[in-house]
C-alpha positions in Angstrom: 0.0 0.0 0.0 1.4 3.4 -1.1 1.5 6.1 1.6 0.2 9.6 1.0 2.2 11.5 -1.6 2.6 15.2 -2.1 2.2 15.3 -5.9 -1.0 17.2 -6.7 -3.2 16.9 -9.9 -2.7 19.2 -12.7 -5.3 21.6 -14.1 -7.1 19.4 -16.6 -9.2 22.3 -17.9 -6.1 24.0 -19.4 -4.7 20.8 -20.7 -7.8 19.6 -22.5 -8.6 23.0 -23.8 -5.2 23.0 -25.5 -5.8 19.6 -27.1 -8.0 19.7 -30.2 -10.0 16.6 -29.4 -13.8 16.1 -29.9 -14.5 15.5 -26.2 -11.0 16.2 -24.8 -7.9 14.5 -23.7 -5.7 11.5 -24.5 -7.8 8.3 -24.3 -7.0 5.3 -22.2 -9.0 2.3 -23.3 -9.3 -1.3 -22.2 -9.3 -3.6 -25.2 -9.4 -7.4 -24.9 -7.9 -7.5 -21.5 -5.2 -4.9 -22.2 -5.0 -1.2 -21.3 -4.0 1.0 -24.3 -3.3 4.6 -25.1 -3.6 4.6 -28.9 -1.8 1.5 -30.1 0.6 1.6 -27.1 0.1 -0.9 -24.3 0.0 0.5 -20.8 1.5 -1.9 -18.3 -0.5 -3.4 -15.5 0.2 -1.8 -12.1 0.9 1.6 -13.7 -0.2 4.2 -11.2 -2.4 7.2 -11.7 -4.1 9.9 -9.6 -7.8 9.6 -10.3 -9.2 13.2 -10.7 -12.6 12.5 -9.2 -13.9 16.0 -9.5 -14.0 15.6 -13.3 -15.5 12.1 -13.5 -18.4 12.3 -16.0 -20.8 10.5 -18.2 -21.2 11.5 -21.8 -23.8 10.7 -24.5 -21.9 10.4 -27.8 -23.4 10.0 -31.2 -21.4 8.7 -34.2 -22.4 8.6 -37.9 -20.2 7.0 -40.5 -17.5 6.7 -37.9 -17.4 10.4 -37.1 -18.6 12.0 -33.8 -21.6 14.2 -34.5 -22.8 15.0 -30.9 -21.5 14.8 -27.4 -23.4 15.7 -24.2 -21.2 15.8 -21.0 -22.6 15.3 -17.5 -20.0 15.8 -14.7 -21.0 14.1 -11.4 -19.7 17.1 -9.4 -22.3 19.3 -11.2 -25.2 17.1 -10.0 -26.7 16.4 -13.4 -27.7 12.9 -14.5 -27.7 12.0 -18.2 -30.9 12.3 -20.1 -32.9 9.3 -21.1 -32.0 7.6 -24.4 -35.5 8.3 -25.7 -35.0 12.1 -25.4 -32.2 12.0 -28.0 -34.2 10.9 -31.1 -32.9 8.4 -33.6 -35.5 5.7 -33.0 -34.5 2.1 -33.7 -36.3 2.1 -37.0 -33.7 4.6 -38.3 -30.6 2.8 -37.1 -28.0 1.7 -39.7 -27.0 -2.0 -39.9 -23.7 -3.1 -38.6 -22.4 -6.7 -38.6 -25.9 -8.1 -39.3 -27.9 -6.0 -36.9 -29.1 -2.4 -36.4 -26.7 -0.4 -34.3 -27.7 2.5 -32.1 -25.7 5.6 -33.1 -25.8 6.8 -29.5 -23.7 5.4 -26.6 -23.4 6.4 -23.0 -19.8 6.5 -21.9 -18.1 6.9 -18.6 -15.1 9.3 -18.5 -12.5 8.9 -15.8 -9.7 11.5 -15.9 -6.3 10.3 -14.7 -2.9 11.8 -14.1 0.2 9.6 -14.4 2.2 9.4 -11.1 5.5 9.0 -13.1 5.1 11.5 -16.0 2.3 13.7 -14.8 0.7 13.3 -18.2 -3.1 13.2 -18.3 -5.4 10.7 -19.9 -9.1 9.9 -19.8 -10.3 6.3 -19.3 -13.2 6.0 -21.7 -15.7 3.1 -21.7 -19.2 2.1 -22.6 -18.9 -1.5 -21.6 -20.5 -3.2 -18.6 -17.2 -4.2 -17.1 -15.6 -0.8 -17.6 -18.6 1.0 -16.1 -18.5 -1.3 -13.1 -14.8 -0.5 -12.6 -15.5 3.3 -12.5 -18.5 2.9 -10.2 -16.4 0.7 -7.8 -13.8 3.5 -7.6 -16.5 6.1 -7.0 -17.9 3.9 -4.2 -14.4 3.7 -2.5 -13.8 7.4 -3.0 -17.3 8.6 -1.7 -16.6 8.3 2.0 -13.4 10.4 1.6 -14.6 12.9 -1.0 -14.7 15.8 1.5 -11.2 15.1 2.9 -9.3 16.9 0.2 -7.4 13.9 -1.1 -7.7 11.8 -4.3 -7.2 8.1 -4.9 -4.0 6.8 -6.4 -4.9 3.8 -8.5 -3.0 0.9 -10.1 -4.2 -0.6 -13.3 -5.3 -4.2 -12.8 -7.7 -6.7 -14.5 -10.0 -9.5 -13.5 -11.3 -12.5 -15.5 -14.6 -14.2 -15.6 -16.6 -16.5 -17.9 -20.1 -15.9 -19.3 -22.1 -17.3 -22.2 -19.7 -15.8 -24.6 -16.6 -17.5 -23.0 -13.7 -16.0 -21.1 -13.9 -12.3 -20.5 -11.7 -9.6 -19.0 -12.6 -6.4 -17.1 -10.5 -3.5 -15.8 -9.9 -2.7 -12.2 -8.7 0.6 -10.7 -7.2 -0.7 -7.5 -6.7 2.0 -4.8 -3.1 1.8 -3.5 -2.9 5.2 -1.7 -4.2 8.7 -1.5 -2.8 12.1 -2.3 -1.9 14.4 0.6 -4.9 16.7 1.6 -4.7 20.3 0.6 -4.1 23.1 3.1 -7.8 23.5 3.9 -8.5 19.7 4.3 -11.3 19.8 1.8 -11.9 20.4 -1.9 -13.1 23.8 -3.1 -16.8 24.3 -3.4 -17.9 24.2 -7.0 -19.8 27.3 -8.3 -23.4 26.9 -9.3 -23.8 25.7 -12.9 -26.5 25.6 -15.5 -27.3 22.4 -17.3 -26.4 23.5 -20.8 -27.1 20.0 -22.1 -30.8 20.4 -21.5 -31.1 22.9 -24.4 -28.9 20.7 -26.6 -31.0 17.6 -25.9 -34.2 19.6 -26.6 -32.8 20.8 -29.9 -31.8 17.3 -31.0 -35.2 15.9 -29.9 -37.1 18.6 -31.7 -35.1 18.0 -34.9 -35.8 14.2 -34.7 -39.6 14.8 -34.2 -39.7 17.2 -37.2 -37.8 14.7 -39.4 -40.1 11.9 -38.4 -43.2 14.0 -39.2 -41.8 15.0 -42.6 -41.0 11.3 -43.4 -44.5 10.3 -42.4 -46.1 12.9 -44.6 -44.0 12.1 -47.6 -45.7 10.1 -50.4 -44.8 6.4 -50.5 -43.5 4.7 -53.5 -44.5 1.0 -53.6 -41.3 0.1 -55.5 -39.0 1.4 -52.7 -41.0 0.7 -49.5 -38.9 -2.3 -48.4 -36.3 -1.5 -45.8 -32.8 -2.0 -47.0 -30.2 -2.9 -44.3 -27.0 -0.9 -44.6 
């Protein structure tokens, strides 16, 4: 177990603003039992400070492999993600992928991290069940200490299990220590915020309703009424 360290997290707002990324930050992903940043494997037991004030969920929408919408909900701001039905794109409009219709929207967890060794920042991004469980388990461990002014130091680990699809792997963020508390002993109080996503969701939903109404009113051609998977 690592003892408290004095290294403090960097200002992610400045870092991510400087990086021209759709949702922000270098991505850490868990792929087939391996942590990766890009194509580079990140070793197990690599340690990071988990920047819990910036943990978020994010609705993302992709079309033809490109990000078209992103709606970010930080836990610290107190806003929960909207319901999938509010985003439009009903199942009847989904494009086909690998033999079945694929939802263009996905709800991701975003866990910002800062390397203990290099101080470089990365965001663990996942929409899998195992990845979501790993983030929630870390939140559960952090919750009793969230007003103490320290942040968890985590080591990257994995677990294995078997289900109907065979052997599976899931990530684990194992808490091995905590950063030293700041001078006040508690994190700063966040200012009041406005849920800017609410307006964005309404605009997306209104557009989807209008497009559906227009499609319903359009004349039907009997030669082209069959749905074509793509």
